[in-house]
Structure formats: structure tokens, C-alpha cells
N, C-alpha and C positions, 0 to 999 in steps of 0.2 A: 111254710109256704115260700115258693120260690120268688125271687125279686126279678126274674127274667120276663122281659117284655117283648111282645111280638106284634108287629103291625102289619095288618091285613087290608086289603083294598076291597071293597064290597062291589056289587053288580053296577052301582052308580058312580064308581070312581072315588068315592070317600074313603079316606084312610081311618081305620079304627084301630086303637091300641088295647091289647089284651096282656093280661098276667098269665104266664104259663105255670099251670098247677101241676101238671104231670105228663109224661110221655109213656105210654104202655103199649104193650103187644097183646094181640088177641087172634088166635087162630092164623098165625103167619102174617098179619098186616099190623102196622103200626098207626096208633091214634094219639092225638094230643088233646088234652083237657084245658081249657081256657076259660078265663074269667075277665069280663070287661073291665078296663082300668077304672073306668068311671061308674061302675055298676054298684048299686046299693045291695044290702043283706039278702033282699028277695029275689035278686036277679039270678037265673039259673046259670050253671056252667054250659059251655059249648063243648061238644066233642066233634072233632073233625078227624077223618082218615088222612094219614099222609100218603099222598099219591106218587109223588116223585121227590128225589133228593139229588141235588147237584153237590157233590163234595167239594168240587173244585171252587164254586162261587159261595158254597154255605147256603144256597137258596133251597127252599122246600115248596112243594105245592100241596094244597089240601082242598078236600070235597067234604061238603056237609052229609049227612046221613038222613035217610028217609026211613030207615027200618026201626021202628019204635021199639021192638023186642031187642035188638043189637044195642040201641042206645041205652036201655035199661040195664042190660047185661053189663056194658062198659061202665056206666055210672056206679053199679054196684061194686065192680071190681075196683074202680077208682076210690070208692068209700072206704073199702076194706084195706086197700094198699096205704091208705093215708090215715087210718084210724078215725073215720067220721061216722 
């Protein structure tokens, strides 16, 4: 597992810290797999679509996914890539 941390701001302006588990591509789009830094074993991973990337500033923007089938496909891909 990677020790990379990512801080995201939720809709209430609260900053949340996540461990970056994987970054992967699916059908031409990039996704990031995250785990809450303070999560316990039962906490699910979070999969977000990378919507934009500013190479100059190093900032990226993300969006959540609503498509359960896509989430499951990405989760299976993540498990396979990471031997889980």
C-alpha cells in the first residue's frame, strides 16, 4: 500500500484525509481509489473519477460515482491489480 495522502474538502467545507491506494484507467478515464486515513477495517474504499488535472499547480479535481455497475467494475479491477 502507498503512503501517499490526499486531503479533500467535502460539501460542508470539512477537510478529510485519505490514503491513495491506486490510480487506474478505465475506458479512457482516470480513477483514484482512496481509503479514509482514520478508517477502520470495515470502511469501504472510495473510488472517484479524476475530472481535471492542472499540471502546473499539481491540483486535480474529482467527482463521485453514482453508477453501481461502474463502481463494481472498478473495484474488481482494483482488487485484481492489487492481488486482493
